[in-house]
SELUMLUM-920905 format. One line per field, with one value per residue (C-alpha): residue number from 1; y, z negated, x. Coordinates in nm, 4 decimals. Each point is the difference from the previous one (the first is absolute). Layout:
<recs>
k	(NUM:...)
Y	(Y:...)
Z	(Z:...)
X	(X:...)
</recs>
This chain:
<recs>
k	(1:2:3:4:5:6:7:8:9:10:11:12:13:14:15:16:17:18:19:20:21:22:23:24:25:26:27:28:29:30:31:32:33:34:35:36:37:38:39:40:41:42:43:44:45:46:47:48:49:50:51:52:53:54:55:56:57:58:59:60:61:62:63:64:65:66:67:68:69:70:71:72:73:74:75:76:77:78:79:80:81:82:83:84:85:86:87:88:89:90:91:92:93:94:95:96:97:98:99:100:101:102:103:104:105:106:107:108:109:110:111:112:113:114:115:116:117:118:119:120:121:122:123:124:125:126:127:128:129:130:131:132:133:134:135:136:137:138:139:140:141:142:143:144:145:146:147:148:149:150:151:152:153:154:155:156:157:158:159:160:161:162:163:164:165:166:167:168:169:170:171:172:173:174:175:176:177:178:179:180:181:182:183:184:185:186:187:188:189:190:191:192:193:194:195:196:197:198:199:200:201:202:203:204:205:206:207:208:209:210:211:212:213:214:215:216:217:218:219:220:221:222:223:224:225:226:227:228:229:230:231:232:233:234:235:236:237:238:239:240:241:242:243:244:245:246:247:248:249:250:251:252:253:254:255:256:257:258:259:260:261:262:263:264:265:266:267:268:269:270:271:272:273:274:275:276:277:278:279:280:281:282:283:284:285:286:287:288:289:290:291:292:293:294:295:296:297:298:299:300:301:302:303:304:305:306:307:308:309:310:311:312:313:314:315:316:317:318:319:320:321:322:323:324:325:326:327:328:329:330:331:332:333:334:335:336:337:338:339:340:341:342:343:344:345:346:347:348:349:350:351:352:353:354:355:356:357:358:359:360:361:362:363:364:365:366:367:368:369:370:371:372:373:374:375:376:377:378:379:380:381:382:383:384:385:386:387:388:389:390:391:392:393:394:395:396:397:398:399:400:401:402:403:404:405:406:407:408:409:410:411:412:413:414:415:416:417:418:419:420:421:422:423:424:425:426:427:428:429:430:431:432:433:434:435:436:437:438:439:440:441:442:443:444)
Y	(-18.4519:-0.1563:-0.1294:-0.1321:-0.2254:-0.1102:-0.3635:-0.0493:-0.1145:0.3264:0.1975:-0.1801:0.0597:0.3931:0.0479:-0.1734:0.2520:0.2751:0.0924:-0.0927:0.0773:-0.2842:0.2902:0.2061:-0.3110:-0.1204:0.3140:-0.0406:-0.2853:0.1262:0.3005:-0.2160:-0.1947:0.2841:0.1446:-0.3488:-0.0241:-0.4004:0.0235:-0.1253:-0.3139:-0.0755:0.0413:-0.1077:0.2547:0.2049:-0.0200:0.3634:0.0296:-0.3329:0.1030:0.3079:-0.1269:-0.2709:0.2243:0.2591:-0.2850:-0.1226:0.3328:0.0510:-0.3351:0.0828:0.3344:-0.2017:-0.2428:-0.2633:-0.1259:-0.3804:-0.1012:0.0719:0.0702:0.1854:0.3121:-0.1247:-0.0049:-0.2968:-0.1013:-0.2757:-0.2143:0.0081:-0.3345:0.0381:0.1315:0.3275:0.0876:0.2755:0.0011:-0.1166:-0.3076:-0.1643:-0.2295:0.1701:-0.1698:0.1666:-0.2814:0.1489:0.3585:0.1820:-0.2852:0.1402:-0.2131:0.0817:-0.0854:-0.0067:-0.3025:-0.1812:0.1391:0.3406:0.0199:-0.1462:0.2649:0.2828:-0.1423:0.0385:0.3896:-0.0454:0.2582:-0.1374:0.2224:-0.1462:-0.3164:-0.0778:-0.1308:-0.3657:-0.2625:-0.0982:-0.2219:-0.0329:-0.2688:0.1015:0.0660:0.2811:0.3091:0.0636:0.0824:0.2039:-0.0248:0.2148:0.1429:-0.1448:0.1085:0.1601:-0.1591:0.2326:-0.0413:0.0748:0.0403:-0.1375:-0.3619:-0.1831:0.0065:-0.3547:-0.1446:-0.0696:0.2598:0.2332:0.3120:-0.0807:-0.0445:0.3696:0.1636:-0.0688:0.0116:0.3348:0.1628:-0.0256:-0.2389:-0.1058:-0.3470:-0.2224:-0.2804:-0.2513:-0.3521:-0.3185:-0.3011:-0.0800:0.3087:0.3146:0.1550:-0.1231:0.0798:0.3464:0.0673:-0.1535:0.2494:0.2972:-0.0358:-0.1053:-0.2563:-0.2682:-0.2499:-0.2737:-0.1977:-0.3444:-0.0013:-0.1059:0.3010:0.2931:0.0322:-0.0434:0.1685:0.2903:-0.0862:-0.0349:-0.3467:-0.1337:-0.3421:-0.0445:-0.2769:0.2087:0.3715:0.2014:0.3359:0.1834:0.2835:0.1899:0.2605:0.1301:-0.2370:-0.3221:0.1709:0.2081:-0.3735:-0.1261:0.2845:-0.0356:-0.3604:0.0642:0.2325:-0.2263:-0.2991:0.2696:-0.0684:0.2614:-0.0387:-0.1248:-0.2649:0.1111:0.0357:0.1031:-0.1799:-0.1691:-0.0628:-0.1411:-0.2115:-0.1936:-0.1337:-0.3352:0.0675:-0.1901:0.1307:-0.1560:-0.0854:-0.1161:0.0895:0.3511:0.0852:-0.1511:0.2746:0.2458:0.3238:0.0983:0.3217:-0.1706:-0.3045:0.2114:0.2165:-0.3085:-0.1406:0.3087:-0.0068:-0.3767:0.0698:0.3397:-0.2500:-0.2124:0.2455:0.0972:-0.3495:-0.1911:-0.3603:-0.0170:-0.3634:-0.0726:-0.2939:-0.0353:-0.2364:-0.1059:0.0322:0.3436:-0.0283:-0.2693:0.2350:0.2500:-0.2419:-0.0171:0.3961:-0.0490:-0.2483:0.2092:0.3935:0.0337:-0.2040:0.1368:0.3241:-0.0890:-0.1584:0.2944:0.2756:-0.2114:0.1367:0.3877:-0.0801:-0.1872:0.2698:0.2511:-0.1163:0.3007:0.1940:-0.2014:0.0563:-0.2987:-0.1491:-0.0273:-0.1028:-0.2986:-0.0795:-0.0382:-0.2002:-0.2176:-0.1631:-0.0990:-0.3066:-0.1923:-0.2489:-0.0191:-0.3247:0.1529:0.2997:-0.2262:-0.2360:0.3163:0.1226:-0.3507:0.0221:0.3122:-0.1055:-0.2703:0.2099:0.2708:-0.2900:-0.0932:0.3483:0.0714:-0.2919:0.0977:0.3717:-0.0937:0.0783:0.3502:0.3553:0.0820:-0.0604:0.2709:0.0356:0.3055:0.1914:0.0106:-0.1388:0.2953:0.3895:0.1951:-0.0022:0.2488:0.1040:0.1190:-0.3458:-0.1980:0.1779:-0.0472:-0.3672:-0.2599:-0.2958:0.2588:0.0696:-0.3579:-0.1217:0.2868:-0.0635:-0.3551:0.0901:0.2989:-0.2283:-0.3330:0.0569:0.1356:-0.2441:-0.2569:0.1681:-0.0309:-0.3710:-0.0585:0.2107:0.1743:0.3340:0.1872:0.3373:0.2120:0.2062:0.2686:-0.1082:0.3518:-0.0409:0.1457:-0.2093:-0.3036:-0.1846:-0.3020:-0.1946:-0.2297:-0.2583:-0.1929:-0.2480:-0.0293:0.1571:0.1550:0.3468:0.1896:-0.2093:0.0940:0.3702:-0.0311:-0.1904:0.2859:0.2290:-0.1598:-0.0191:0.3888:0.0722:-0.2582:0.1742:0.3330:-0.0918:0.0956)
Z	(21.5168:-0.3661:-0.0670:-0.3220:0.1199:0.2912:0.0001:-0.1781:0.3546:0.1707:-0.2497:0.0248:0.3360:-0.0486:-0.2583:0.2779:0.2653:-0.2522:0.0046:-0.3813:-0.2603:-0.2965:-0.2529:0.1256:0.0369:-0.3351:-0.1586:0.1822:-0.1258:-0.3576:0.0695:0.1222:-0.3123:-0.2246:0.1909:0.0139:-0.2924:-0.0270:0.0010:-0.3988:0.1360:0.3043:-0.1269:-0.3436:0.0280:0.2735:0.0124:0.1072:-0.0513:0.1227:0.3409:0.0437:-0.0661:0.2574:0.2344:0.0089:0.0507:0.3035:0.1413:0.0097:0.1441:0.2708:0.0692:0.0288:0.2256:-0.2562:-0.0745:-0.1414:0.1822:0.1293:-0.4010:-0.0885:-0.1796:0.0300:-0.3505:-0.1409:-0.3082:-0.2265:-0.1984:-0.3634:-0.0477:0.1835:-0.2061:0.0775:-0.2135:-0.2798:0.0879:-0.2010:0.1747:-0.2148:0.2332:-0.0425:-0.4151:-0.3140:-0.0676:0.1590:-0.0576:-0.0341:0.1864:0.1865:0.2155:0.0346:0.3793:0.3065:0.1192:0.2904:0.2337:-0.1122:0.0159:0.3511:0.1019:-0.1615:0.1419:0.3446:-0.0706:-0.1050:-0.2145:-0.3341:-0.0524:-0.3264:-0.1651:0.0415:-0.1939:-0.0171:-0.1605:-0.3440:0.0656:0.3752:-0.1267:0.1893:0.3869:-0.0970:-0.1371:-0.3114:-0.2555:-0.3143:-0.2033:0.2256:0.2863:0.2970:0.3525:0.2075:0.3414:0.2619:0.1704:-0.3454:-0.3142:-0.1923:0.1660:-0.1027:0.2186:-0.0255:-0.1764:-0.1557:0.2271:-0.0254:-0.0266:0.2788:0.2521:-0.0979:-0.0399:0.4324:0.0322:-0.1422:0.1628:-0.3198:0.1376:0.3427:-0.0942:-0.3163:-0.1588:-0.2036:-0.1236:0.1124:-0.2290:0.1081:0.2461:-0.1734:0.2880:0.2741:-0.2052:-0.0664:0.3702:0.1130:-0.2181:0.0956:0.3564:0.0354:0.1091:-0.2599:0.0366:-0.2485:0.0665:-0.0695:-0.3725:0.0831:0.2416:-0.2281:-0.2944:-0.3459:-0.2439:-0.1891:0.1046:-0.3111:0.0252:-0.0406:0.1663:0.1545:0.2417:0.1598:-0.0742:0.2926:0.1034:0.3155:0.2135:-0.0003:0.3030:0.2917:0.2881:0.0412:0.1138:-0.3134:-0.1953:0.2086:-0.0589:-0.3892:-0.0326:0.1662:-0.2652:-0.2378:0.0752:0.0650:0.3755:0.2173:0.2978:0.0068:0.1943:0.3630:0.0803:0.3517:0.2441:-0.2903:0.1987:-0.1153:0.3341:-0.1265:-0.3108:-0.0844:-0.3389:-0.1680:-0.2378:-0.3630:-0.0398:-0.2889:-0.3465:0.0743:0.0923:-0.2835:-0.1805:0.1948:0.0609:0.3476:0.0712:-0.0332:0.2096:0.2822:0.0102:0.0202:0.2623:0.2006:-0.0274:0.1262:0.2988:0.0955:-0.0277:0.2111:0.2470:0.0225:0.0957:-0.3055:-0.0361:-0.2964:-0.1389:-0.3508:-0.2737:-0.3454:-0.1869:-0.2961:-0.1344:-0.0392:-0.2762:-0.1441:-0.0428:-0.1686:-0.2316:-0.1730:-0.0419:-0.3501:-0.0631:0.1466:-0.0323:-0.3667:-0.1685:0.1515:-0.0812:-0.3827:-0.0217:0.0987:-0.2033:-0.3022:-0.2539:0.1048:0.0290:-0.3084:-0.1934:0.0745:0.2138:-0.0519:0.2025:0.2928:0.1851:-0.1188:0.3705:0.0615:-0.3371:0.0664:0.3557:-0.2218:-0.2308:0.2668:0.0321:-0.3420:-0.0422:0.3472:-0.0608:0.1136:0.1703:0.2109:0.0694:0.1579:0.1767:0.0953:0.1851:0.1776:0.1136:0.1564:0.1510:0.1838:0.1431:0.1185:0.2085:0.1015:0.1072:0.1840:0.2044:0.0780:0.0973:0.1945:0.3645:-0.1269:-0.0294:-0.2570:-0.1752:-0.0758:-0.2802:-0.1541:-0.2429:-0.2846:-0.0107:-0.1734:0.0471:-0.3024:-0.3037:-0.2194:-0.2802:-0.2511:-0.0022:0.0006:-0.3442:-0.1374:0.1031:-0.0458:0.1733:0.3531:-0.0695:-0.0107:0.2982:0.2108:-0.0762:0.1249:0.2953:0.0593:-0.0198:0.1495:0.3634:-0.0567:-0.2728:0.2952:0.1530:-0.3818:-0.0060:0.2951:-0.0062:0.3337:0.1548:-0.0132:0.1350:-0.0165:0.2456:0.0628:0.2236:0.0334:-0.2678:-0.3375:-0.2627:0.2332:0.1064:0.1971:-0.1126:0.1878:-0.1763:0.1688:-0.0830:-0.3372:0.0611:0.3455:-0.1229:0.2847:0.2618:-0.1736:-0.0042:0.3612:0.0055:-0.2319:0.2866:0.2494:-0.1906:-0.0725:0.3700:0.0594:-0.2418:0.1437:0.3418:0.0522)
X	(-14.1159:-0.0816:0.3348:-0.1495:-0.2386:0.2678:0.1584:0.3384:0.1654:-0.1629:0.1131:0.3750:0.0000:-0.1071:0.3252:0.2051:-0.1185:0.0584:-0.3666:-0.0375:0.2044:-0.0002:0.0404:-0.2722:-0.2378:0.1029:-0.1257:-0.2870:-0.1184:0.0834:-0.2326:-0.2577:-0.0107:0.0039:-0.2943:-0.1776:-0.2754:0.0290:0.4245:-0.0139:-0.2207:0.2546:0.3477:0.0685:0.2800:0.1720:0.3518:0.0712:0.3961:0.0820:-0.1908:0.1267:0.3649:-0.0579:-0.1993:0.3404:0.2149:-0.2334:0.0227:0.3811:0.0142:-0.2229:0.1723:0.3216:-0.1266:0.0457:-0.3621:-0.0253:-0.2464:-0.3331:-0.1713:0.3074:-0.1757:-0.3526:-0.1996:-0.1658:-0.1641:0.0785:-0.2748:0.0637:0.1257:0.3326:0.2868:0.1467:0.3112:-0.0674:-0.3531:-0.2949:-0.1358:-0.3045:-0.1753:-0.3270:-0.0020:-0.0069:0.1982:0.3104:-0.0571:0.3409:0.1629:0.3180:0.2271:0.3435:0.0337:-0.2296:-0.1312:0.1838:-0.2807:0.0057:0.3715:0.0262:-0.2401:0.2150:0.3050:-0.1550:-0.1143:-0.4103:-0.0925:-0.1987:-0.2673:-0.1685:-0.1445:-0.3582:-0.2742:-0.0984:-0.2122:0.1251:0.3065:-0.1168:-0.2536:-0.3342:-0.1213:-0.2250:0.2066:-0.2090:0.2189:-0.1600:0.3303:0.1920:-0.1691:-0.2168:0.1003:-0.3061:-0.0834:0.0977:-0.3030:-0.2293:0.1885:-0.3360:0.1204:0.3093:0.3110:0.1078:0.2755:0.2115:0.1981:-0.2672:0.1838:0.2430:-0.3052:-0.1380:0.3134:0.0419:-0.3859:0.0115:0.3381:0.1709:0.2949:0.1063:-0.0284:-0.0202:0.1662:-0.2459:0.0220:-0.2363:-0.0479:-0.3622:-0.1117:0.1705:0.1139:-0.2518:-0.3081:0.0865:0.1012:-0.3018:-0.2197:0.1794:0.0371:0.3564:0.2260:0.1487:0.2682:0.0538:0.3356:0.0796:0.1117:0.3597:0.0177:0.0604:0.2409:-0.1951:0.2649:-0.1666:-0.3506:-0.1954:-0.1304:-0.3768:0.0524:0.3574:-0.0716:-0.2649:0.1215:0.1241:0.0441:-0.0925:-0.1101:-0.3323:-0.0203:-0.1624:0.1420:0.1756:0.3088:0.0179:-0.0438:0.2716:0.2494:-0.0631:0.0292:0.3502:0.0913:-0.1288:0.1845:0.3398:-0.0004:0.1326:-0.2787:-0.3254:-0.1780:-0.0376:-0.4088:0.0244:-0.2038:-0.2210:-0.3287:-0.3425:-0.0265:0.3004:-0.1768:-0.1466:-0.2229:-0.1751:-0.3421:0.0005:-0.3479:-0.1686:0.1585:0.0642:-0.3490:-0.2019:-0.1836:0.1732:-0.1818:-0.1378:0.2265:0.3253:-0.1384:-0.1274:0.2961:0.2000:-0.1814:0.0224:0.3868:0.0154:-0.2105:0.2173:0.2911:-0.1477:-0.1201:0.3994:0.1050:0.0623:-0.0867:-0.2347:-0.1393:-0.1464:0.0533:-0.0813:0.2696:-0.1276:0.3691:-0.0772:-0.2861:0.2422:0.2646:-0.2045:-0.1539:0.3661:-0.0028:-0.1032:0.2533:0.3177:-0.0602:-0.1236:0.2318:0.3431:-0.1224:-0.1184:0.3098:0.1964:-0.1935:-0.1200:0.2325:-0.0844:-0.3639:-0.0699:0.2217:-0.2747:-0.3045:-0.1738:0.2193:-0.1977:-0.2878:-0.1791:-0.0881:0.3681:0.0791:-0.2585:0.2003:0.3228:-0.1654:-0.1543:0.3271:0.0816:-0.1643:0.1005:0.2679:0.3396:-0.1141:-0.2600:0.2097:0.2598:-0.2452:-0.1728:0.3337:0.0585:-0.3480:0.0436:0.3237:-0.1789:-0.2696:0.2531:0.1281:-0.3333:-0.1098:0.3246:-0.0791:-0.3214:0.0989:0.3066:-0.1363:-0.1179:0.1914:-0.2526:-0.3134:-0.2374:-0.2698:-0.1527:0.2249:-0.2228:-0.3292:-0.1970:-0.0097:0.1771:-0.2262:-0.1206:0.2684:-0.2426:-0.1916:0.3095:0.1197:-0.3680:-0.0895:0.2837:-0.2244:0.0098:0.3914:0.1002:-0.2682:0.1421:0.3945:-0.0263:-0.1943:0.2449:0.3295:-0.1647:0.0981:0.3234:0.1187:-0.0052:0.3084:0.1881:-0.0990:0.1439:0.3158:-0.1020:0.0908:-0.3041:-0.1318:-0.3158:-0.0925:-0.2788:-0.2945:-0.1214:-0.2840:0.0324:0.1547:0.0227:0.2817:0.0823:0.2841:0.2844:0.1823:0.3332:0.2298:0.1717:0.3614:-0.0574:-0.0437:0.1643:-0.2317:-0.2857:0.0621:-0.0145:-0.2782:-0.1561:0.1191:-0.2152:-0.2873:0.0175:0.0543:-0.2984:-0.2601:0.1154:-0.0876:-0.3579)
</recs>
């Protein structure tokens, strides 16, 4: 068996059974990274000393029968906007070159306390402000399906580290789709929690009111186990018995399909058909509160991002890729009254949305409206970059605007995902729904 491409939970059970040794597996990942020609575009830096020390400790606990949990000894990658003590953390930006935190982010500290092994820090788009995964200033991760294509962002290296067998699972962050886009484009499961569900201390901010850390992995079970790690919980949600036949699902028509490419739409509709055949009850609706919420995006995202980073940006704007610089500066002319009014309107729209979908277990839509674009064209055609970035994040952003726990699952078609949005704050329930969807999609 190729353990490098086994799921995190599966590896954890193998360690528990004595079939897999944490130190051997960590060494195997480090060796695979050394041999992979794209490693420098995936990992901003490996952390072999830390990884080996943590793996040795996990090996000793396993031998003594004192494992701390299912993922004790399992090797994970961490997006390079998640602080790691004594290890450079630059958030994909030359503005933060040489930045070394003095302590781990809360999520990394929780995972370490439960025995997870930190393999290294993965590349991302500058300050996490793009859904494409293009970063000419540091490195652009290759798509695992085709290295000429972008991997999706901003958690680009995170996704590719898992898809290429260079980590058992990855931790990324999501502000407008930054977990789900790269997960979808690299054939993985990605879970965006409700913002308040995961501690944010030590995660380099983009928009604090939307930012949240979460997993990119091979299975829903892996995601559930990692969510427990990030929260510092001893047990993950029980996924046993989750079946698609028990689900009431709503397909979100309208905005998610506007200007969408044929491939993602066909893959999505096929996935919906399979869920129907698996027994799920499916209806369709297009509530106009979605378009009204999406219209608020320019008023809410860029102003907060620019306010957080204005001083560093304007001190050295030439250090930024021009389209990313333009995205940040797009927030500087939004007035404080407009920003506050925008949030007041969004709160009302969230309440309207909650009333509309209250009877459903999840709302379904294509994860991303387009397939991964060509990296070279994105580098040379700024108008194409802007258009592709907006379409890439359009569908995922709905889950951020309404602050919903949201999962993307592979459809079986390359680079095409099906996304499911749950109810705000109901993350544990949404993980069970995701497990049921995963089972339904697997049934042919």
